[in-house]
C-alpha positions in Angstrom: 47.7 2.7 58.2 47.7 4.7 61.5 50.4 2.4 62.9 52.6 2.9 59.9 52.2 6.6 60.1 53.1 6.6 63.8 56.2 4.4 63.3 57.2 6.6 60.4 56.8 9.7 62.5 58.9 8.3 65.3 61.6 7.2 62.9 61.5 10.6 61.3 61.8 12.3 64.8 64.7 10.1 65.8 66.4 10.7 62.5 65.8 14.3 62.9 67.4 14.3 66.4 70.3 12.3 65.1 70.8 14.6 62.1 70.4 17.8 64.0 74.0 18.0 65.3 75.3 17.1 61.9 73.0 19.7 60.3 74.3 22.2 62.7 77.8 21.2 61.7 76.9 21.4 58.0 77.5 17.7 57.4 73.9 16.7 56.2 72.6 18.2 53.0 69.5 20.3 53.4 68.0 18.8 50.2 68.2 15.3 51.5 66.3 16.3 54.6 63.5 17.9 52.7 63.1 14.9 50.4 62.9 12.6 53.4 60.2 14.9 54.9 58.1 14.8 51.7 58.2 11.0 51.5 57.2 10.6 55.1 54.3 13.0 54.7 53.1 11.2 51.5 52.9 7.9 53.4 50.3 9.3 55.7 47.9 10.7 52.9 45.2 8.6 51.1 45.2 9.0 47.2 41.8 10.3 45.9 40.7 9.5 42.2 38.0 11.8 40.6 34.9 9.7 39.6 34.3 9.3 35.9 31.6 11.5 34.5 28.4 9.8 33.1 28.5 9.1 29.3 25.8 11.2 27.5 23.6 9.0 25.3 20.2 9.2 23.6 17.5 6.8 24.8 13.9 5.8 24.0 11.2 3.8 25.7 10.7 0.5 23.9 7.2 0.1 22.6 6.3 3.7 23.4 3.8 5.7 21.4 6.6 7.5 19.7 8.0 4.5 18.0 4.9 2.4 17.5 3.4 4.6 14.7 2.0 2.8 11.7 2.4 3.8 8.0 -0.6 5.8 6.7 -1.7 6.4 3.1 -4.4 8.7 1.9 -7.0 8.0 -0.7 -10.7 8.2 -1.5 -13.6 5.8 -1.5 -14.1 4.2 -4.9 -16.3 1.4 -6.3 -14.8 -2.0 -6.8 -16.4 -2.1 -10.3 -16.8 0.9 -12.5 -18.3 0.6 -16.0 -17.4 3.1 -18.7 -20.3 2.7 -21.1 -20.4 3.6 -24.8 -22.6 3.1 -27.9 -21.7 0.4 -30.3 -22.7 2.5 -33.3 -22.1 6.1 -34.3 -24.9 8.6 -34.2 -26.5 11.7 -32.7 -27.7 11.7 -29.1 -31.4 12.3 -29.2 -32.2 12.0 -25.5 -30.4 11.8 -22.1 -32.4 10.3 -19.3 -30.0 10.4 -16.3 -27.9 12.9 -14.4 -24.6 12.6 -12.5 -25.4 11.1 -9.1 -28.5 9.2 -10.4 -28.9 5.7 -9.0 -29.8 3.3 -11.8 -30.9 -0.4 -12.1 -29.6 -3.0 -14.4 -31.2 -2.7 -17.8 -32.4 0.9 -17.2 -32.2 3.2 -20.3 -29.6 5.9 -19.9 -29.3 7.6 -23.4 -30.8 7.2 -26.8 -29.5 7.9 -30.3 -31.5 9.2 -33.2 -32.6 5.9 -34.7 -34.0 7.1 -38.0 -31.1 5.6 -40.0 -31.4 2.3 -38.2 -35.1 2.2 -38.7 -34.7 2.6 -42.4 -32.1 -0.2 -42.4 -34.5 -2.4 -40.5 -37.3 -1.8 -43.1 -35.0 -2.5 -45.9 -33.8 -5.8 -44.4 -37.4 -6.9 -43.7 -38.3 -6.3 -47.4 -35.2 -8.2 -48.5 -36.3 -11.2 -46.3 -39.8 -11.2 -47.8 -38.4 -11.1 -51.3 -36.1 -14.0 -50.6 -39.0 -16.0 -49.2 -41.0 -15.4 -52.3 -38.2 -16.4 -54.6 -37.7 -19.6 -52.6 -41.4 -20.5 -52.8 -41.5 -19.9 -56.5 -38.5 -22.1 -57.2 -39.9 -24.9 -55.1 -43.1 -24.9 -57.3 -40.9 -24.9 -60.4 -39.0 -27.9 -59.2 -42.1 -29.9 -58.4 -43.5 -29.1 -61.9 -40.3 -30.1 -63.7 -40.2 -33.3 -61.7 -43.7 -34.2 -62.8 -42.9 -33.4 -66.5 -39.7 -35.4 -66.3 -41.6 -38.4 -65.0 -43.8 -38.2 -68.2 -40.8 -37.6 -70.5 -41.8 -34.0 -71.2 -38.8 -32.5 -69.5 -35.1 -33.3 -69.5 -32.8 -34.0 -66.5 -30.9 -30.9 -67.3 -33.9 -28.7 -66.7 -34.5 -30.3 -63.4 -30.9 -29.8 -62.4 -31.1 -26.1 -63.3 -34.2 -25.6 -61.3 -32.7 -27.4 -58.3 -29.6 -25.3 -58.4 -31.6 -22.1 -58.5 -33.6 -23.2 -55.5 -30.5 -23.9 -53.5 -29.2 -20.4 -54.3 -32.5 -18.8 -53.4 -32.5 -20.6 -50.0 -28.9 -19.3 -49.3 -30.0 -15.8 -50.3 -32.9 -16.1 -47.8 -30.5 -17.0 -45.0 -28.3 -14.0 -45.8 -31.4 -11.7 -45.9 -32.5 -13.0 -42.5 -29.0 -12.4 -41.1 -29.0 -8.9 -42.4 -32.4 -8.4 -40.8 -31.1 -9.5 -37.4 -28.1 -7.2 -37.8 -30.5 -4.3 -38.5 -32.5 -5.2 -35.4 -29.4 -5.2 -33.3 -28.2 -1.9 -34.8 -31.5 -0.4 -33.8 -31.2 -1.8 -30.3 -27.7 -0.4 -30.1 -29.1 3.1 -30.4 -30.2 2.7 -26.8 -27.6 2.7 -24.0 -28.7 0.7 -20.9 -27.0 0.2 -17.5 -25.3 -3.2 -17.2 -25.6 -3.3 -13.4 -27.1 -1.5 -10.4 -25.0 1.5 -9.5 -24.6 5.3 -9.4 -23.8 7.5 -12.4 -20.5 9.2 -11.6 -19.7 10.9 -15.0 -21.5 11.9 -18.2 -19.2 12.8 -21.1 -21.8 13.8 -23.7 -24.9 16.0 -24.1 -28.1 15.9 -26.2 -27.5 16.8 -29.8 -23.8 15.7 -29.8 -22.6 13.4 -32.6 -20.5 10.6 -31.2 -18.5 7.8 -32.6 -18.8 4.1 -32.0 -17.0 3.1 -28.7 -16.7 6.7 -27.5 -17.2 6.8 -23.6 -20.3 8.7 -22.7 -21.4 7.5 -19.2 -19.6 6.0 -16.1 -21.5 3.9 -13.6 -20.0 2.9 -10.3 -21.5 -0.4 -9.3 -23.1 -1.0 -5.9 -21.5 -3.3 -3.5 -17.8 -3.5 -2.5 -15.9 -0.3 -1.9 -12.2 0.2 -2.0 -9.5 2.8 -1.5 -6.8 3.3 -4.1 -3.5 4.5 -2.6 0.0 5.3 -3.8 2.8 3.3 -2.1 6.6 4.1 -2.4 8.8 1.2 -3.4 10.5 1.1 0.0 7.1 0.1 1.6 6.0 -2.6 -0.9 7.0 -5.6 1.2 5.5 -4.0 4.3 2.1 -3.7 2.5 2.3 -7.2 0.9 2.9 -8.9 4.3 0.6 -6.7 6.3 -2.0 -8.7 8.2 -4.0 -5.8 9.5 -5.1 -2.9 7.4 -7.4 -0.3 8.9 -9.5 2.2 6.9 -10.6 5.5 8.5 -12.9 8.2 7.1 -12.3 11.9 7.5 -16.0 12.4 7.8 -16.5 9.8 10.6 -13.3 9.7 12.6 -14.7 7.1 15.1 -15.6 4.6 12.4 -13.0 1.9 11.5 -13.2 -0.5 8.7 -11.1 -3.7 7.9 -9.2 -3.7 4.6 -7.4 -6.2 2.5 -4.9 -5.7 -0.3 -6.8 -6.6 -3.5 -4.4 -5.4 -6.2 -0.9 -4.0 -6.4 0.3 -2.5 -9.7 3.3 -4.3 -11.2 4.9 -1.0 -12.4 5.3 2.5 -11.0 3.5 5.7 -12.1 5.7 7.5 -14.6 5.3 10.8 -12.7 5.1 10.0 -9.0 7.3 6.8 -9.2 4.9 5.1 -6.8 2.9 1.9 -7.0 -0.9 2.0 -7.1 -2.5 -0.3 -4.5 -6.2 -1.0 -4.1 -7.5 -1.8 -0.6 -10.9 -3.4 -0.5 -13.2 -2.7 2.5 -14.6 -6.0 3.8 -17.2 -4.6 6.3 -18.5 -1.6 4.5 -21.9 0.1 5.4 -24.1 2.9 4.1 -21.8 5.5 5.6 -19.3 4.8 2.8 -20.0 7.3 0.0 -18.1 7.6 -3.2 -15.4 10.2 -3.2 -15.0 10.4 0.6 -11.5 11.0 1.9 -10.1 7.9 3.6 -6.8 6.8 5.1 -5.3 3.4 5.2 -3.2 2.4 8.2 -0.7 -0.5 7.8 0.3 -2.3 10.9 3.8 -3.7 11.3 3.9 -6.2 8.4 3.8 -9.8 9.6 5.1 -8.9 13.1 2.2 -8.4 15.4 3.5 -7.1 18.7 6.9 -6.2 17.4 8.7 -3.2 18.8 10.1 -0.6 16.4 13.5 1.0 17.2 16.0 3.1 15.2 18.7 1.1 13.5 21.3 3.1 15.6 20.1 1.2 18.7 21.5 -2.1 17.4 25.0 -3.4 17.7 26.6 -6.8 17.2 28.6 -8.7 19.7 29.8 -12.3 19.3 27.6 -12.6 16.2 24.5 -11.7 18.2 22.3 -8.6 17.8 22.3 -6.6 21.0 20.9 -3.4 22.5 21.9 -1.4 25.6 19.3 -1.2 28.4 19.5 1.6 31.0 18.6 0.9 34.6 16.1 3.6 35.6 17.4 3.8 39.2 21.1 3.5 38.8 21.6 4.8 35.2 23.9 1.9 34.5 23.8 0.1 31.1 23.6 -3.6 30.5 23.5 -5.5 27.1 20.4 -7.4 26.0 20.3 -9.9 23.1 17.4 -9.3 20.7 15.9 -10.9 17.5 15.3 -8.8 14.5 12.1 -9.2 12.5 12.8 -6.9 9.6 14.0 -3.5 8.5 11.7 -0.6 7.4 13.8 2.2 6.1 16.0 3.4 9.0 14.0 1.5 11.6 14.1 -2.1 12.7 11.4 -4.4 14.2 12.3 -6.3 17.4 10.4 -9.6 17.7 12.2 -11.1 20.8 14.2 -9.8 23.7 12.1 -6.8 24.7 8.8 -6.7 26.4 8.1 -3.0 26.1 8.8 -0.3 28.6 12.6 -0.8 28.7 14.9 2.2 28.3 17.0 1.6 25.2 20.1 3.5 24.1 19.7 4.7 20.5 22.9 6.7 20.0 26.4 6.1 21.3 26.0 2.3 21.6 29.6 1.6 20.3 31.2 3.7 23.1 29.6 1.9 26.0 30.8 -0.8 28.3 28.7 -3.0 30.6 28.0 -1.3 34.0 28.9 2.1 32.7 26.9 5.1 34.0 25.1 7.2 31.4 23.3 10.4 31.1 20.1 10.3 29.0 19.8 13.2 26.5 16.5 14.6 25.3 14.7 12.5 22.6 14.1 14.0 19.2 11.4 12.8 16.9 11.6 12.9 13.1 8.8 13.6 10.6 7.8 10.0 10.5 7.3 9.8 14.2 10.4 7.7 15.0 12.5 8.6 18.0 16.2 9.4 17.3 
C-alpha cells in the first residue's frame, strides 16, 4: 500500500507541475484539480469499521440451585385408618370412659348406653323361649299318647295328624323365640361401644346424658401404624405427582428429619371450592416422632427424570427439527448452539434430559435473535415466585 501511495503522490506531483502553467493560464478547471486531490488522498487512508456492540441477553446456569427447586405441598400428619364409631341402636348415653387423646386397645369399652330397655327385652325374650319349650314338650307327650291309643284302636288317625301338626307349629315357634332371644342379647351388647382397633381417640361428638340415634357418629379413633399426609394438588401438577419416583416428607417440628413417601391415593375429582385434587402420601419409614396433626411438607422431585435440568421454556428454540439452546462461553462471551433432548414440560418450564451436564451458561431470553459466534452481554437474572430463573 505504501508503494501505491508513493507512486500516486509522484504522479500527482508531476500532474500538478504539468497543470500549473495551464492553471496559471486558466485552462484547467479548479474543480477538476480538487477532485483529483481528494481521490489521491483517499487511496492512502485505511477504512475503519466500528465493531458491533454485544447483544444483551438473559442467561442462567444450567442445573443451578435457582432452577432445580422441587414442588412442595403442605399438609398434616394423619392416620392411614380412621374409624368413626357409632352405636347400632338409639338410646341415652349413660357413661363415657375415654377422653380426646386417650390411647385405646382393640375391644376396650368407650361409651355405654342406658340399657334398661334392652334388659327388659332380654327378659321378655327369655320368657318367650321357656314358654315355647314347654309347649313343645307337652305336644310331644300328646303325640306319644295318641300313637299308643291309635295302636289299640282307641283313637283315630285324624287325631294323630292334628297333634303332629300342632307339634310342628310349636317347634317353629320355639325357633322364632330363640331368634328373638338372640336379637335381644345383641341389642343389649350394642348398648356398649368398643374400639375396633388399637389407636388414639381424636374426636368425641357426644356427652353423657345425650340421647342419640342409631348410626350417629360419636367417637373417632385414629389407628396406630401407618401415617400419611393429605395434600391438595393443582391439575397442572397431576402427571408430575403420578410419575414421581422420589417423595420426601419433612416435619416443621423436626427440620432435620426426612421421611420417604409414596402416593397411596389420588382423588378422581376436584374439590368443589379449591378446584384441587386430594392426594394421600403414605410415609414408609415412620417413627415415634410422627404425631397426629403435625405440620408436614411433601417435596416432589422431577417426575420420572432423575438428574434432569430444569430451564425456562424461553431458552428452547428449534433448528432443523432439533431442539436447541444457546450456550455462552464464559471467557469470550460468544454463543454457540447445543442440541438437547426434552424430558417433559412443567407449566412454563422444561426438563432437559440430554445435552447438558450442568454448569453451562444458557441463554433464556433473546434466543431467536442470535447467530453462532455472536458476542453477547448477559443481563441480570430475575427469579419468579416459583423459584425459576427468567
